[in-house]
C-alpha positions as CSV (number, residue, x, y, z in Angstrom):
1,M,113.1,-73.4,13.9
2,R,111.2,-75.6,11.7
3,K,109.6,-77.8,14.7
4,I,108.2,-74.2,16.0
5,V,106.8,-73.5,12.1
6,S,105.3,-76.8,12.7
7,I,103.9,-75.9,16.3
8,L,102.9,-72.6,14.9
9,D,100.9,-74.0,11.8
10,K,98.7,-75.8,13.8
11,V,97.8,-73.6,16.5
12,I,96.9,-71.0,13.1
13,E,95.2,-74.0,11.5
14,W,92.8,-74.7,14.8
15,L,92.6,-70.8,15.5
16,V,91.3,-70.1,11.8
17,L,89.0,-73.1,12.3
18,A,87.2,-71.8,15.3
19,L,87.1,-68.4,13.8
20,V,85.7,-69.8,10.9
21,A,83.2,-72.2,12.9
22,C,82.6,-68.7,15.3
23,M,81.8,-66.8,11.8
24,V,79.1,-69.7,10.3
25,L,77.7,-69.0,14.2
26,G,77.3,-65.7,14.4
27,N,76.3,-65.4,10.7
28,F,73.4,-68.0,11.3
29,W,72.2,-65.8,14.3
30,Q,72.2,-62.9,12.3
31,I,69.8,-64.3,9.6
32,F,67.7,-66.0,12.4
33,T,67.0,-63.2,14.2
34,R,66.4,-61.0,11.2
35,F,64.0,-62.7,9.1
36,V,62.6,-65.3,12.1
37,L,62.8,-63.0,15.0
38,N,62.1,-59.7,13.0
39,D,64.4,-58.1,14.8
40,A,68.0,-58.2,13.7
41,A,70.9,-59.1,16.8
42,S,72.9,-55.3,16.9
43,W,76.2,-56.8,17.6
44,T,76.8,-59.8,14.9
45,E,77.5,-57.1,12.0
46,E,80.2,-55.9,14.0
47,F,81.6,-59.5,15.1
48,L,81.1,-60.8,11.2
49,R,83.6,-57.5,10.2
50,Y,86.1,-58.0,12.9
51,S,86.4,-62.1,13.1
52,L,87.5,-61.4,9.0
53,I,89.8,-59.2,9.8
54,W,91.6,-61.7,12.3
55,L,90.5,-64.6,9.9
56,T,92.7,-62.7,7.3
57,M,95.4,-61.6,9.4
58,L,95.9,-65.0,10.4
59,G,95.4,-66.6,7.2
60,V,98.1,-64.8,5.1
61,P,100.7,-66.3,7.4
62,Y,99.1,-69.3,7.2
63,A,99.1,-69.5,3.3
64,Y,102.4,-68.0,3.2
65,S,103.9,-71.1,5.2
66,R,102.2,-73.5,3.3
67,N,103.2,-72.0,-0.1
68,Q,99.6,-71.3,-0.9
69,H,99.8,-67.9,-1.5
70,I,98.8,-66.3,-4.8
71,A,101.8,-66.3,-6.9
72,I,102.6,-64.6,-10.7
73,E,105.0,-67.3,-11.9
74,F,104.7,-67.1,-15.5
75,I,108.1,-64.6,-15.5
76,A,109.7,-66.5,-13.1
77,Q,109.7,-69.7,-14.9
78,T,111.3,-68.3,-17.7
79,F,114.5,-67.7,-15.6
80,S,117.5,-69.8,-15.5
81,A,117.9,-72.0,-11.7
82,A,120.7,-69.0,-10.6
83,G,118.1,-66.2,-11.5
84,K,115.1,-68.1,-10.0
85,R,117.4,-68.1,-6.7
86,V,118.1,-64.7,-7.1
87,N,114.4,-63.7,-7.5
88,Q,113.2,-66.0,-4.5
89,I,115.9,-64.2,-2.1
90,F,114.7,-60.6,-3.3
91,I,111.0,-62.1,-2.4
92,E,111.7,-63.2,0.2
93,V,113.6,-60.1,1.2
94,L,110.8,-57.9,0.3
95,V,108.4,-60.0,2.4
96,L,110.1,-59.4,5.3
97,F,110.7,-56.0,4.5
98,I,107.0,-55.4,4.1
99,S,106.3,-57.5,7.5
100,V,108.6,-55.2,9.5
101,V,107.9,-51.7,8.3
102,V,104.5,-52.2,7.3
103,L,102.7,-54.6,9.5
104,V,104.5,-55.1,12.5
105,A,105.9,-50.9,12.8
106,G,102.9,-49.4,11.0
107,G,100.7,-51.7,13.3
108,I,102.3,-51.3,16.7
109,M,101.7,-47.3,15.6
110,V,98.1,-47.4,14.7
111,T,97.2,-50.1,17.4
112,M,98.7,-47.7,19.7
113,N,96.1,-45.0,18.0
114,A,93.6,-47.0,18.8
115,S,93.8,-47.2,22.3
116,G,91.2,-46.0,24.7
117,Q,88.6,-46.6,21.6
118,V,85.4,-48.8,22.3
119,S,83.9,-50.7,19.2
120,P,80.1,-49.1,19.0
121,A,78.1,-52.6,19.1
122,L,80.8,-55.2,21.1
123,G,82.0,-52.5,23.6
124,M,85.7,-54.2,22.8
125,P,88.8,-51.9,23.0
126,M,89.7,-51.2,19.5
127,V,93.1,-52.3,20.3
128,F,92.0,-56.0,20.1
129,Y,90.8,-55.7,16.7
130,Y,93.9,-53.4,15.3
131,A,96.2,-55.9,16.5
132,G,96.0,-58.4,14.2
133,V,98.2,-56.2,11.9
134,P,101.3,-56.6,13.8
135,V,100.4,-60.0,15.0
136,C,100.4,-60.7,11.3
137,G,103.8,-59.4,10.2
138,A,105.4,-61.0,13.2
139,L,103.5,-64.4,11.9
140,M,105.2,-63.7,8.7
141,I,108.6,-62.6,9.9
142,V,108.3,-66.2,11.6
143,Y,107.7,-67.7,8.6
144,T,109.9,-65.7,6.1
145,L,113.2,-66.0,8.1
146,P,113.5,-70.2,8.0
147,R,112.3,-69.5,3.7
148,L,115.2,-66.6,3.5
149,V,117.8,-68.9,5.0
150,D,116.9,-71.8,3.1
151,E,117.4,-69.8,0.0
152,I,120.5,-68.2,0.7
153,R,122.1,-71.4,1.6
154,G,121.8,-73.2,-1.5
155,G,118.1,-73.2,-2.3
156,K,116.6,-75.9,0.3
157,K,112.9,-76.5,0.4
158,N,111.0,-75.2,3.4
159,A,109.2,-77.3,6.1
160,G,105.7,-75.9,4.1
161,V,103.7,-78.1,1.7
162,E,104.5,-77.3,-2.2
163,A,102.2,-75.3,-4.2
164,N,100.6,-77.5,-6.7
């Protein structure tokens, strides 16, 4: 499973990098057409909005896999070693629950609801945009399961990079 997570990390890393590069180019094009050509491109705002959605939906699981997500640790630091372990298991179960129920199940419902709709500027099916939510949920499940198993087995460190 760790090999799958490692490969998935690399794929997401490259997708995020490509997405950021495309967003920079799209933003540059918007500025260029607006201020140099005096005729703003009609598609760039929508492209940037939906790119940001996908960037977020890919970036959240990636950050989570590398322990670079936002965490409030000052309360957990007061726990004993056993308390920290129970807290971590609780957090992993909670993340798994939210990933399954809200992101995957809810995301599939929203995606199916968008069936037949087309984005106004790009003319792309809205299903493509909403699909980022269940994809994020599926990735979160893939990343959370090994972490949860490790914690239950004895609190071994996961394959991700430790937060500083």
